Every structure is written in C-alpha cells, then in structure tokens.
C-alpha positions in Angstrom: 0.3 0.0 0.1 1.8 3.4 -1.0 2.6 5.6 2.0 2.0 2.9 4.8 5.2 2.6 7.1 7.7 -0.3 6.1 8.6 -2.6 9.3 12.2 -1.6 8.5 11.1 2.1 8.9 12.9 4.0 11.9 10.9 5.6 14.3 12.0 8.9 15.6 11.2 9.9 19.2 11.8 13.3 20.4 13.6 14.1 23.3 13.1 16.8 26.2 15.9 19.2 25.9 17.6 20.4 28.9 19.9 22.5 28.0 21.3 24.6 24.5 24.4 26.3 24.0 24.2 29.5 21.7 27.5 29.7 19.2 28.9 32.0 16.1 27.1 35.3 17.3 23.6 33.8 17.8 23.7 31.5 14.6 24.5 28.0 16.0 22.8 26.1 18.7 24.1 23.1 20.2 22.3 20.3 22.7 24.5 17.1 23.8 22.1 14.2 24.0 23.2 10.4 24.5 24.2 8.7 20.8 26.3 6.1 19.8 25.8 2.6 18.5 23.0 3.0 15.8 21.5 5.9 17.5 20.9 8.8 14.8 20.1 12.2 16.6 18.6 15.7 14.8 17.9 18.6 16.1 15.7 21.2 14.0 14.7 24.6 14.6 11.7 26.2 13.5 11.8 30.0 14.0 9.1 32.9 14.1 10.0 36.6 15.6 9.3 36.2 19.4 10.3 32.6 19.3 12.6 29.5 18.0 11.0 25.9 18.5 13.5 23.1 19.3 13.0 19.5 18.0 15.7 17.2 18.9 15.1 13.8 17.5 16.8 10.0 18.2 16.6 7.4 15.5 17.5 3.5 15.9 17.0 1.6 12.7 16.1 -2.4 13.1 18.4 -5.1 13.8 21.9 -5.8 15.7 23.6 -2.6 17.2 26.4 -1.7 19.1 25.7 -1.9 22.6 27.3 1.6 23.5 25.9 5.1 24.0 27.9 8.9 24.7 27.0 12.1 25.3 27.4 13.8 21.3 26.9 17.2 20.3 24.4 18.1 18.0 23.9 21.4 16.2 21.8 23.4 14.0 22.0 26.8 12.0 19.3 29.8 12.6 18.4 31.9 10.1 18.9 34.8 11.9 20.6 35.7 15.4 18.6 34.1 18.4 18.6 37.4 20.0 15.6 38.1 22.3 13.5 35.0 21.2 12.7 32.2 23.4 13.5 29.1 22.9 11.1 26.4 23.3 11.4 22.5 23.5 8.8 21.0 21.1 9.0 17.5 23.1 7.9 19.8 26.5 6.7 22.8 25.7 8.7 24.4 28.2 11.0 27.2 27.8 15.0 26.3 27.4 17.7 28.3 28.9 20.0 29.3 26.2 24.0 29.0 27.6 27.0 30.9 26.1 29.8 29.0 25.6 31.0 29.8 28.6 28.1 27.6 30.5 26.6 31.3 31.7 22.9 32.0 30.7 23.2 34.6 27.9 20.3 36.7 29.8 23.5 36.9 32.8 26.3 37.2 30.2 
C-alpha cells in the first residue's frame, strides 16, 4: 500500500532538551544528548519573530547495534541570530534557558 510505513523504517522519538549552547553570534545552537551505536540524533529549529522551537529527535534502525552510548553534540544553524527570542522545547513545551559557550545563561552574560 503506497504511503504505508514499512516494518524496517526507523521510528523517530522526540527527546526533551535540558540545555542549549548558543554559538556563532547567536546563529548556532548546540545540544548534548546520548548517541552512539545506531542512534542517530537530529536537531531542528522552527523560527518565528518571537521564539525558536527546537525539536531533538533520535532514530534507531531495526537490527543489531553496538551496545554503547556516548554524549554527543548535535547542532543546528538559525536563519537569524537568536537575540531576545525565546527557546522552546517542542517535546515538553517548556522554555529552555540558552547558555553561552562559557556555561553562563545568556541573559546574565
């Protein structure tokens, strides 16, 4: 049947985001999450004038994978600097406090 998912298609799971590092003058966003083995991570941003909605997804194809995970950095690039826009985690609906590369919340730096 056209359009029907196949049994071998990996399922994407939305993962909550705890912290986001802001880099490259506000154009870059980076998140750390558990990856490795067959886990593939992706960070997507939906931008508006008031907020940036972030979605972190993890996919794992079916089959046997190496049994390890490690902390990896996942990044995305915005079309315009973050500025005063609010960061929102689409998995939880919560506001995420952006961090500068030094680890200090950007509104305090």
